[in-house]
C-alpha positions in Angstrom: -4.9 11.4 -19.3 -4.2 12.6 -16.1 -0.4 12.3 -15.0 -0.6 9.7 -11.7 0.3 11.0 -8.8 1.4 9.7 -5.9 2.2 5.1 -4.9 -0.5 3.5 -6.5 2.1 0.1 -5.8 3.2 1.1 -2.2 -1.0 1.5 -2.1 -1.8 -1.7 -2.7 1.6 -3.8 -0.8 0.4 -1.8 2.0 -3.5 -2.6 1.6 -2.8 -6.0 1.3 -0.9 -6.2 4.6 -3.6 -4.0 6.6 -6.4 -6.9 5.4 -3.9 -9.5 5.6 -2.8 -8.3 9.2 -6.7 -7.0 10.7 -8.1 -10.5 8.8 -5.5 -12.4 11.6 -6.3 -9.9 14.3 -9.9 -10.8 14.0 -8.9 -14.7 13.6 -7.2 -14.3 17.0 -8.7 -12.1 19.7 -12.7 -11.8 18.1 -12.7 -16.0 17.4 -14.3 -15.4 13.6 -13.9 -19.4 11.8 -11.4 -20.3 9.0 -13.8 -20.5 6.6 -16.2 -17.2 7.0 -15.7 -15.2 3.5 -14.7 -12.0 6.1 -11.4 -12.6 5.4 -11.7 -12.2 1.6 -14.2 -9.7 1.9 -11.3 -7.6 4.5 -8.6 -8.3 2.2 -9.9 -7.0 -1.5 -11.2 -4.3 1.1 -7.6 -3.2 2.3 -6.6 -3.6 -1.4 -9.4 -0.9 -2.4 -8.5 1.3 0.3 -5.0 1.1 -0.8 -4.8 1.3 -4.0 -6.9 4.8 -3.8 -4.3 6.3 -0.6 -1.6 5.5 -3.1 -3.0 7.1 -6.0 -4.1 10.5 -5.2 -1.0 10.7 -3.9 1.2 11.5 -0.3 -0.5 13.7 2.9 2.3 16.0 3.3 3.0 19.3 3.6 5.0 20.5 0.8 7.1 23.3 2.8 8.3 26.4 1.1 11.6 27.7 2.6 11.2 31.2 3.4 13.4 33.7 1.2 14.9 35.3 4.3 16.4 32.0 5.3 19.9 31.2 3.4 21.0 27.4 4.4 25.2 28.1 5.4 27.2 26.3 2.2 30.9 24.8 3.0 33.5 25.8 2.9 35.1 25.1 -1.3 38.4 23.3 0.1 39.5 21.5 3.4 42.2 23.8 5.2 44.9 22.1 6.8 44.4 21.6 10.5 48.0 21.6 12.6 
């Protein structure tokens, strides 16, 4: 079994919120009636897309620090100030 990577729970929450806000936006700006089935479809599609994106992992680059760059270390002890 392949190890899961990414954040599927965050994807579920994000997809749910995206579907809900898209439904509200269509209600306000497009005038879709409240008894339309499009709301259920949009929320379900948001959940599915959110889970898929959350399951596949982050899209950010993983940059490795070059070997020739060193990070300065703080002093081991604090020096007294006059």
